[in-house]
C-alpha positions in Angstrom: -6.0 -20.3 -65.8 -10.2 -19.1 -66.1 -10.3 -15.9 -67.9 -14.2 -14.4 -67.4 -16.1 -12.6 -70.5 -19.2 -10.8 -69.5 -21.7 -10.0 -72.0 -19.7 -11.1 -74.6 -20.2 -12.6 -78.4 -18.6 -16.0 -80.4 -16.1 -13.6 -81.9 -14.6 -12.0 -79.1 -14.5 -15.5 -77.4 -12.8 -17.4 -80.2 -10.5 -14.0 -80.9 -9.7 -14.4 -77.0 -9.2 -18.2 -77.2 -6.5 -17.7 -80.4 -4.3 -14.5 -78.4 -4.3 -17.0 -75.2 -3.1 -20.1 -77.4 -0.4 -17.3 -78.9 0.5 -16.2 -75.3 1.2 -19.6 -74.0 2.9 -20.5 -76.7 0.4 -23.6 -78.1 -0.8 -24.6 -80.8 -4.9 -25.8 -81.4 -4.1 -28.0 -84.2 -3.4 -31.2 -82.0 -7.1 -31.3 -80.8 -8.5 -34.4 -81.9 -12.2 -33.5 -81.5 -14.8 -30.8 -80.2 -16.5 -32.2 -77.1 -19.9 -30.3 -76.3 -21.4 -31.1 -73.0 -25.2 -29.5 -72.7 -25.9 -29.5 -68.7 -27.0 -27.4 -65.7 -24.7 -25.4 -63.8 -25.2 -27.6 -60.9 -23.8 -30.3 -62.6 -21.2 -28.5 -64.8 -18.1 -28.7 -62.2 -18.7 -32.7 -61.9 -19.4 -33.1 -65.8 -15.5 -31.1 -66.7 -13.7 -33.0 -64.2 -14.6 -36.3 -66.2 -13.9 -34.5 -69.4 -10.6 -33.0 -68.4 -9.4 -36.4 -66.8 -10.8 -38.4 -70.3 -9.0 -36.1 -72.6 -5.6 -36.7 -71.3 -6.6 -39.4 -73.8 -8.1 -37.5 -76.5 -7.0 -34.1 -76.5 -10.3 -31.9 -77.3 -11.8 -28.6 -77.4 -14.6 -28.8 -74.7 -17.3 -26.4 -75.2 -20.0 -26.2 -72.1 -23.3 -25.1 -72.5 -24.6 -24.3 -69.4 -28.8 -24.6 -69.9 -30.1 -23.0 -66.9 -28.0 -19.4 -66.5 -30.8 -17.2 -66.1 -31.6 -18.9 -63.0 -30.4 -16.7 -59.9 -29.0 -19.8 -58.0 -27.4 -21.3 -60.8 -25.5 -17.7 -61.6 -24.6 -17.4 -57.7 -22.6 -21.1 -58.1 -20.9 -19.4 -61.3 -20.0 -16.0 -59.3 -18.6 -18.2 -56.2 -16.7 -20.6 -58.6 -15.0 -17.6 -60.5 -14.2 -15.6 -57.4 -12.6 -18.9 -55.5 -10.1 -19.1 -58.6 -9.5 -15.4 -58.6 -6.6 -16.2 -55.8 -4.7 -17.9 -58.2 -2.2 -15.4 -60.0 -2.8 -16.0 -63.3 -6.3 -15.8 -63.2 -7.8 -12.7 -65.4 -11.3 -11.3 -65.2 -12.7 -9.4 -68.2 -16.2 -7.9 -67.6 -18.9 -6.6 -69.6 -17.7 -6.0 -73.7 -20.9 -4.3 -73.9 -21.6 -2.1 -70.8 -24.9 -0.7 -72.0 -26.6 -3.4 -73.6 -29.0 -6.3 -71.9 -26.9 -9.2 -70.8 -27.3 -12.1 -73.6 -24.1 -14.2 -73.0 -21.3 -14.8 -70.5 -18.1 -16.9 -71.0 -15.2 -18.8 -69.3 -12.1 -19.6 -71.0 -10.2 -22.3 -68.7 -6.4 -23.5 -69.3 -3.8 -25.4 -68.1 -4.5 -27.1 -64.8 -8.4 -25.7 -64.8 -8.7 -27.8 -68.3 -7.4 -31.1 -69.5 -5.3 -31.9 -72.5 -7.0 -28.8 -74.3 -9.4 -25.4 -73.0 -12.4 -25.2 -71.8 -14.9 -23.2 -72.9 -18.3 -22.4 -70.7 -21.0 -20.7 -72.7 -24.4 -19.2 -70.5 -26.4 -18.1 -72.9 -29.8 -15.9 -71.6 -33.1 -14.9 -73.3 -33.3 -15.6 -76.7 -29.9 -17.2 -77.0 -31.0 -20.2 -75.6 -32.9 -21.0 -78.1 -30.0 -20.6 -80.5 -27.3 -22.9 -79.1 -26.0 -24.3 -82.7 -25.5 -20.5 -83.8 -23.2 -20.3 -80.3 -21.7 -23.4 -80.4 -20.4 -23.2 -84.7 -18.1 -20.4 -84.6 -15.8 -21.8 -81.8 -15.7 -25.9 -83.2 -12.0 -27.0 -84.0 -11.9 -26.9 -88.2 -11.8 -30.6 -89.7 -12.7 -32.1 -86.8 -15.9 -34.5 -85.6 -18.0 -33.0 -82.9 -19.1 -35.1 -80.2 -22.4 -34.1 -77.8 -22.7 -35.3 -73.9 -25.9 -34.5 -71.8 -24.5 -36.1 -68.8 -27.9 -35.3 -66.6 -31.2 -35.1 -68.3 -30.9 -35.9 -72.3 -33.6 -34.0 -75.1 -36.3 -36.9 -76.0 -35.1 -37.0 -79.1 -31.1 -36.3 -79.6 -30.9 -36.6 -83.1 -33.2 -33.5 -83.7 -31.3 -31.2 -80.8 -30.2 -28.5 -82.7 -26.7 -29.3 -81.7 -27.2 -32.9 -81.7 -28.0 -33.0 -85.2 -24.4 -31.6 -86.4 -22.7 -34.5 -83.7 -20.8 -37.4 -85.6 -21.3 -39.2 -81.9 -24.3 -38.5 -79.4 -23.8 -39.6 -75.7 -26.4 -39.7 -73.2 -26.3 -41.0 -69.8 -30.3 -41.8 -68.3 -28.9 -43.2 -65.6 -28.2 -39.5 -64.0 -31.3 -38.4 -65.3 -33.8 -37.3 -62.8 -36.2 -39.6 -64.5 -34.1 -43.0 -65.7 -37.4 -44.5 -66.6 -38.8 -41.5 -68.7 -35.1 -40.8 -70.3 -34.6 -44.2 -71.3 -38.0 -44.3 -72.6 -37.5 -41.5 -74.9 -33.7 -43.1 -75.9 -35.1 -46.1 -77.2 -38.1 -44.7 -79.1 -35.8 -42.6 -81.2 -32.6 -43.7 -80.9 -30.4 -43.6 -84.1 -26.6 -44.5 -85.2 -25.0 -42.2 -83.9 -26.1 -42.4 -80.1 -25.0 -44.5 -76.9 -26.0 -44.3 -73.8 -23.4 -44.6 -70.9 -25.2 -47.3 -69.5 -24.2 -49.6 -72.5 -20.6 -48.6 -72.1 -20.9 -49.5 -68.3 -21.2 -53.2 -69.2 -18.4 -53.3 -71.3 -16.5 -55.4 -69.5 -18.6 -57.7 -68.2 -19.1 -58.4 -72.1 -15.9 -58.8 -73.0 -15.7 -61.4 -69.9 -18.6 -63.4 -70.3 -18.1 -64.0 -74.7 -15.0 -65.1 -73.6 -16.5 -67.3 -70.9 -19.1 -68.9 -73.4 -16.1 -69.2 -76.2 -14.5 -71.9 -73.6 -14.6 -75.7 -74.3 -16.5 -77.7 -73.6 -18.8 -76.1 -76.0 -22.1 -77.4 -74.4 -25.6 -75.7 -75.3 -26.8 -73.1 -72.9 -30.3 -73.5 -72.2 -31.4 -70.4 -70.1 -29.3 -67.3 -68.3 -30.3 -65.7 -65.0 -28.7 -62.3 -64.5 -28.9 -60.5 -61.0 -28.0 -57.2 -59.4 -28.9 -53.5 -58.4 -32.8 -52.7 -59.2 -33.4 -49.8 -61.4 -30.1 -50.4 -63.1 -30.0 -49.5 -66.4 -26.9 -51.3 -67.2 -28.4 -54.7 -65.7 -31.6 -54.5 -68.3 -29.1 -53.9 -71.1 -26.8 -56.6 -70.4 -30.0 -59.2 -70.2 -31.4 -57.7 -73.5 -28.1 -58.2 -75.0 -27.6 -61.8 -73.6 -31.1 -62.6 -75.0 -30.1 -61.4 -78.5 -27.2 -63.6 -79.0 -27.9 -66.4 -77.1 -31.4 -66.9 -78.2 -32.2 -68.3 -75.1 -34.6 -67.5 -72.4 -33.2 -64.8 -69.8 -34.5 -63.5 -66.7 -33.3 -60.7 -64.4 -33.0 -60.7 -60.6 -33.2 -57.2 -59.0 -32.2 -57.0 -55.4 -32.7 -53.0 -54.3 -29.6 -53.8 -51.6 -27.4 -54.5 -54.4 -24.4 -52.4 -56.5 -24.5 -52.6 -60.2 -24.4 -56.1 -61.9 -23.8 -59.0 -59.4 -23.7 -62.1 -61.3 -24.7 -64.1 -64.8 -25.7 -67.8 -64.5 -25.4 -69.9 -67.6 -27.5 -73.3 -67.5 -25.7 -76.0 -69.1 -26.4 -79.7 -69.3 -23.6 -80.4 -67.2 -24.2 -77.6 -64.4 -24.1 -74.0 -63.9 -21.6 -71.7 -65.4 -21.3 -68.3 -63.8 -19.4 -65.2 -62.8 -20.2 -63.5 -60.0 -19.1 -60.0 -58.6 -17.9 -60.0 -54.8 -16.4 -56.7 -54.1 -16.0 -53.5 -56.1 -12.6 -54.9 -57.8 -12.9 -58.4 -58.5 -15.2 -61.5 -59.9 -15.2 -65.0 -59.9 -15.9 -67.6 -62.7 -17.0 -70.7 -62.0 -17.5 -74.1 -64.0 -18.8 -77.1 -63.6 -15.8 -79.6 -62.5 -13.3 -76.5 -62.5 -11.6 -74.7 -59.5 -13.1 -71.1 -59.1 -11.1 -68.7 -61.5 -10.7 -65.2 -59.7 -10.3 -61.9 -62.4 -9.7 -58.3 -62.0 -13.1 -56.6 -62.6 -13.2 -52.7 -61.3 -16.5 -51.0 -61.3 -16.3 -48.4 -64.4 -16.0 -44.8 -63.5 -17.3 -42.0 -65.7 -13.9 -41.2 -66.8 -13.4 -44.6 -68.0 -16.9 -44.8 -69.9 -16.0 -41.4 -71.6 -13.0 -42.2 -72.4 -14.1 -45.5 -74.1 -16.8 -43.7 -76.0 -14.2 -40.6 -77.3 -12.0 -42.9 -78.5 -14.8 -45.1 -80.5 -16.8 -42.7 -83.0 -18.0 -45.3 -85.2 -21.8 -45.9 -84.4 -22.2 -48.9 -82.0 -24.3 -51.2 -84.4 -24.2 -54.0 -81.4 -25.4 -51.6 -79.0 -28.2 -50.0 -81.8 -29.3 -54.2 -82.2 -29.9 -54.8 -78.9 -31.9 -51.4 -78.1 -34.0 -52.2 -81.4 -34.4 -55.9 -80.8 -33.2 -57.6 -77.6 -34.8 -55.0 -75.3 -38.0 -56.5 -76.8 -36.9 -60.0 -75.3 -36.6 -59.6 -71.9 -39.2 -59.2 -69.1 -37.9 -55.5 -67.8 -40.8 -55.0 -65.2 
């Protein structure tokens, strides 16, 4: 179900949400947080698909702020999406609230199959309202619930100083999806705060857990150096190397292969030989230890849904990530 309100106000949107809850016999009290997505129209539907799936585990109200609503092509894409949805019998369209006023704010409210375990509010501000996104979001927040902000593509230079980001308990970025990955991550490195985390870090959660388990297994021999291999220009690979350098306090080198996909291997040099974990396909990895038979483990590539589900389930600051960003990053040559 998609309800569209053109040239509207936040009070009208909030009122419509309440009325729809009453009509559907639902209550909004079950929402555990508000998730604000800040994105361009071209990336909106992909981002919503991700959070709708992730919200099955973490019921939330999703507010999507479209930053390029004034762009003619973006407006056409939004109209096409809504026109396709109108074939559904329960899709309702509300046209201009203020027929005589200038267009300032268009919105959509999505329920049911068009949303996750909650409702989705899409805001398309134009003109001066683009500079007051916090004022648009505040009336729509779930009361007494934490606010999470996600920039699925191009993050601000300093998310903590963003008008919405400054209110958030957690700020999630994804520099891997930015138009300029290196520039985006350089900005995040320079301005990272306790509430910030990038999904490049979340993509290596399983690697970190498995490697920690490997190192803790006997024999407890000293590690002399580490070699990490994987995809070139892949931020999770660089973060994994930085984490290993920080925790093991040994030299860590990175071998980058333009033909590789994600992280492909980690090799620990010890007095008895090389202990390693290598990914040979999208689903499995192989652990090799000197004098022991190889062991194959399940290790699927993490999806955007996996990463968002993890971050929505952990809203407290990730102290290890901050330590890696501020200290570990400088311990590795990132070329």
